[in-house]
C-alpha positions in Angstrom: 11.2 3.6 -2.2 13.0 5.4 -4.7 13.1 9.3 -4.8 11.4 9.6 -8.2 8.4 7.4 -6.9 8.0 9.3 -3.8 8.2 12.8 -5.9 5.4 11.2 -8.1 3.2 10.3 -5.1 3.7 13.8 -3.8 2.8 15.5 -7.1 -0.2 13.2 -7.5 -1.6 14.3 -3.9 -1.4 10.9 -2.6 0.9 12.2 0.4 0.7 15.8 1.6 3.7 17.9 1.6 4.7 21.8 1.6 7.5 23.5 0.2 10.2 25.4 2.1 12.2 27.2 -0.8 12.6 24.6 -3.3 12.6 21.7 -0.9 9.6 19.4 -0.3 8.7 18.8 3.4 6.5 15.9 4.4 5.1 15.3 7.8 5.8 11.7 9.2 2.0 11.4 10.1 1.2 11.9 6.4 3.8 9.3 5.4 2.3 6.9 8.0 -1.2 7.5 7.0 -0.3 6.6 3.4 1.5 3.6 4.5 -1.5 2.5 6.6 -4.0 3.0 3.7 -1.5 1.0 1.4 -1.3 -1.9 3.8 -5.1 -1.8 4.4 -5.7 -1.9 0.6 -3.1 -4.7 0.2 -4.8 -6.7 2.7 -8.3 -6.3 1.2 -6.9 -7.4 -2.3 -5.2 -10.5 -0.7 -8.5 -11.5 1.0 -10.4 -11.0 -2.4 -7.8 -13.1 -4.2 -8.2 -15.8 -1.5 -12.1 -15.8 -1.7 -11.8 -16.1 -5.5 -9.2 -19.0 -5.4 -11.6 -20.8 -2.7 -14.8 -20.3 -5.1 -12.8 -21.8 -7.9 -11.5 -24.6 -5.7 -8.0 -23.6 -6.0 -7.1 -22.9 -2.6 -5.7 -25.7 -0.2 -6.0 -24.9 3.3 -3.3 -27.4 4.3 -0.9 -25.9 1.7 -1.6 -22.3 3.2 -0.5 -23.5 6.7 2.8 -25.2 5.6 1.2 -28.7 6.2 
């Protein structure tokens, strides 16, 4: 990720940090927690999209499995 994007996440409070002088310090556990949350939300969204596609008859089980 780009530095400006990371700084925005920090400033928005999405990842915890503290300052040492003018430098931001981030704990690895906070970065990993953010990643885990982001991944969980991504999986949930993909599940919702798949359910919506199935409900509309747009999802082909064979195509999803590479058949």
